[in-house]
DOZAPA-961169 format. One record per residue (C-alpha): residue in one letter; x, y, z. Coordinates in steps of 0.1 Angstrom, whole numbers, padded with zeros to 4 digits, always signed. Example, Ala and Ser with C-alpha at 12.3 -4.5 7.8 and 13.67 -1.06 7.14 Angstrom:
2
a+0123-0045+0078/s+0137-0011+0071/
//
This chain:
303
m-0137+0383+0261/t-0104+0396+0248/s-0093+0389+0212/r-0068+0363+0224/a-0094+0346+0246/r-0119+0345+0217/q-0092+0328+0195/r-0086+0302+0222/a-0123+0295+0225/q-0125+0289+0187/v-0097+0264+0186/p-0112+0228+0183/h-0103+0207+0214/t-0118+0174+0204/l-0117+0152+0173/e-0155+0158+0168/s-0151+0196+0168/l-0121+0193+0145/r-0142+0174+0120/q-0170+0199+0123/a-0147+0227+0116/l-0130+0211+0086/d-0160+0195+0069/r-0173+0229+0056/p-0175+0240+0020/c-0152+0269+0009/f-0181+0282-0013/p-0219+0282-0009/q-0231+0247-0018/a-0262+0259-0035/l-0242+0282-0059/s-0217+0254-0066/s-0245+0231-0076/l-0263+0255-0100/p-0244+0245-0132/l-0252+0208-0127/r-0282+0189-0137/r-0286+0174-0102/v-0269+0166-0070/l-0282+0136-0052/a-0276+0123-0016/v-0273+0085-0019/r-0262+0055+0002/v-0234+0033-0011/p-0221+0000+0002/g-0191+0000+0024/a-0173-0029+0040/t-0197-0031+0069/e-0226-0009+0061/l-0242+0015+0037/r-0222+0048+0037/p-0233+0083+0028/a-0223+0095-0007/r-0232+0123-0030/l-0237+0120-0068/y-0230+0149-0090/v-0245+0147-0125/p-0235+0173-0151/r-0258+0187-0178/g-0256+0172-0213/r-0245+0137-0223/v-0227+0119-0194/r-0198+0099-0206/g-0184+0081-0175/v-0184+0081-0137/v-0156+0091-0113/l-0153+0077-0078/f-0139+0107-0058/l-0123+0102-0024/h-0117+0132-0002/g-0086+0141+0016/g-0081+0149+0053/g-0054+0126+0065/f-0079+0097+0069/v-0091+0116+0099/h-0114+0144+0089/c-0131+0162+0060/g-0160+0147+0040/l-0188+0153+0016/n-0193+0190+0025/s-0156+0201+0024/h-0152+0187-0011/h-0186+0196-0025/g-0175+0225-0046/i-0145+0205-0059/c-0168+0177-0071/c-0193+0201-0087/r-0165+0217-0107/l-0149+0183-0116/a-0182+0170-0128/r-0188+0200-0150/a-0152+0201-0164/s-0152+0163-0171/g-0187+0158-0184/a-0188+0128-0161/a-0209+0119-0131/v-0189+0122-0099/l-0196+0100-0068/s-0181+0115-0037/y-0179+0088-0011/d-0178+0091+0027/y-0155+0063+0039/r-0149+0055+0075/l-0124+0077+0093/s-0095+0070+0117/p-0087+0066+0145/e-0120+0048+0151/h-0115+0027+0120/r-0078+0022+0113/f-0061+0008+0083/p-0073-0009+0062/g-0109+0002+0070/a-0109+0031+0046/v-0095+0008+0018/e-0121-0018+0024/d-0149+0007+0023/c-0136+0023-0009/l-0132-0011-0026/a-0168-0020-0017/a-0179+0013-0032/l-0159+0007-0064/d-0174-0028-0068/w-0209-0013-0064/l-0201+0014-0089/a-0188-0011-0114/g-0223-0026-0115/e-0240+0008-0119/a-0216+0025-0143/w-0237+0017-0174/r-0261+0044-0162/w-0234+0070-0169/g-0219+0057-0201/g-0198+0028-0188/p-0162+0040-0181/i-0150+0044-0146/a-0121+0064-0131/v-0109+0070-0096/a-0098+0104-0082/g-0089+0119-0049/d-0068+0145-0031/s-0042+0139-0004/a-0054+0108+0016/g-0080+0104-0010/g-0053+0104-0037/n-0037+0076-0017/l-0069+0056-0017/a-0075+0062-0054/a-0040+0049-0062/v-0046+0019-0039/l-0078+0011-0057/a-0060+0011-0090/l-0036-0015-0076/l-0065-0036-0062/a-0085-0034-0095/r-0054-0047-0114/d-0047-0075-0090/r-0084-0086-0088/g-0089-0085-0125/g-0112-0055-0125/p-0130-0033-0128/d-0110-0017-0156/l-0102+0019-0148/a-0099+0046-0175/l-0077+0069-0153/q-0064+0075-0118/l-0064+0112-0110/l-0043+0120-0080/y-0041+0154-0064/y-0010+0159-0040/p-0013+0122-0029/s+0004+0105+0000/l+0021+0074-0015/y+0054+0066+0002/g+0046+0056+0038/e+0079+0055+0057/r+0101+0059+0027/d+0117+0093+0029/v+0119+0120+0002/p+0137+0154+0001/s+0105+0174+0000/r+0096+0162+0035/h+0126+0182+0047/r+0125+0211+0023/y+0089+0219+0032/a+0088+0205+0067/e+0073+0237+0082/g+0056+0268+0071/y+0035+0255+0041/m+0002+0244+0057/l+0009+0207+0059/t+0040+0201+0081/t+0060+0169+0085/r+0050+0167+0121/l+0013+0169+0112/m+0019+0141+0086/e+0033+0119+0113/w+0003+0126+0135/y-0021+0116+0107/a-0001+0084+0101/q-0003+0076+0138/q-0041+0079+0137/y-0044+0057+0106/i-0020+0028+0110/r-0022-0001+0135/t+0015-0010+0136/p+0047+0005+0121/d+0047-0023+0095/d+0016-0008+0079/l+0038+0021+0067/r+0054-0005+0043/h+0022-0021+0032/p+0014-0014-0005/l-0023-0007+0005/m-0010+0021+0027/a+0021+0031+0006/p+0016+0020-0031/i+0053+0027-0039/h+0060-0005-0020/a+0040-0027-0044/d+0059-0056-0059/s+0051-0042-0093/l+0036-0011-0107/a+0031-0026-0142/g-0003-0028-0157/l-0019+0001-0139/p-0043+0025-0155/p-0029+0058-0168/a-0022+0083-0141/v-0025+0120-0140/i-0008+0134-0109/v-0011+0170-0097/p+0013+0178-0068/a+0015+0210-0049/q+0049+0227-0053/c+0055+0237-0017/d+0044+0205+0000/p+0062+0178+0020/l+0045+0153-0003/h+0057+0169-0036/d+0085+0143-0043/e+0061+0114-0036/a+0039+0125-0064/t+0067+0130-0089/g+0086+0099-0077/y+0055+0077-0081/a+0049+0091-0116/a+0085+0082-0125/a+0081+0047-0110/l+0049+0042-0131/r+0068+0051-0163/e+0097+0029-0154/a+0072+0000-0151/g+0059+0007-0186/g+0029+0027-0176/q+0016+0062-0185/a+0019+0091-0160/e+0016+0128-0164/v+0026+0154-0138/r+0012+0189-0137/c+0025+0211-0109/y+0012+0247-0104/p+0038+0272-0091/g+0036+0284-0055/t+0008+0260-0045/i+0006+0244-0011/h-0010+0212+0002/g-0048+0213+0001/y-0050+0242-0024/l-0080+0226-0042/n-0101+0235-0012/l-0090+0271-0017/y-0102+0273-0053/s-0128+0300-0045/f-0100+0325-0041/m-0069+0307-0055/p-0068+0307-0093/w-0045+0276-0094/g-0071+0257-0076/k-0097+0263-0103/a-0070+0256-0130/a-0061+0222-0114/i-0097+0211-0113/r-0103+0221-0149/f-0071+0203-0159/g-0082+0171-0142/g-0116+0174-0157/k-0101+0177-0192/r-0080+0146-0187/l-0110+0127-0175/r-0130+0139-0205/a-0103+0126-0228/a-0101+0092-0210/f-0139+0087-0212/a-0139+0096-0249/g-0114+0069-0256/q-0086+0093-0262/d-0051+0092-0247/p-0055+0111-0214/v-0018+0115-0208/r-0003+0142-0229/s+0032+0146-0214/a+0057+0126-0194/g+0069+0158-0177/
//
């Protein structure tokens, strides 16, 4: 085979092959797990069935638990692709981290992932005493969207109380436009065209793009939400959604901190094994979680 023919043969042609290609760790799983006390494969309730999950327990005293929701446009990625991230987040935070495998689109469209994640959060609320009591939600990209949505639902349903929402380059605006979608439309990993494709796989109708459980910026009110730590990528179509959401939370009387690392692109947490800012962003999120679980103010800056 020629080099070009080999490249063509390696390009995924089906959704299944795309998922297989993208649900791979960026660092050997066994090495990532070494600093932790244990990593357990578990089954956790979803909306319709028990779903796979992975529990990461750090060494020493565990002071809280984090429900972590992976990115991947609601279409791909999973427990393996985010294994190293969760290992590092557990170690940095001193908290247990539950990585949850919600149902993916297009087989299970909106609000299937939301319903799964809510069921997982309800289950975790009943188990959190095992890890010190406090609960936080976290996620990257589509997972950041789901974490923000869970914060809204927890407020509106009267619980569980969340110590923090940690959102890495989240998708939050749905159809509402922002300048960064044009500024970074091409050439920075995630393109605007790819964003539109992901949305088409996830939503049922165009009206979903204005639903607050798809686009939290459309919520009637953002008051009364848990403190937010939001970590955008600088060169990302979603950048202004992260900063805009933080500003909206503050305007509603809430707490929100933004930390942006220079030159970063969407998905850079998955590149932590060779991108220093990826490691730094995970450590930063871990420190904020540690502060929240210790009863301290986790938000240090409004900028």
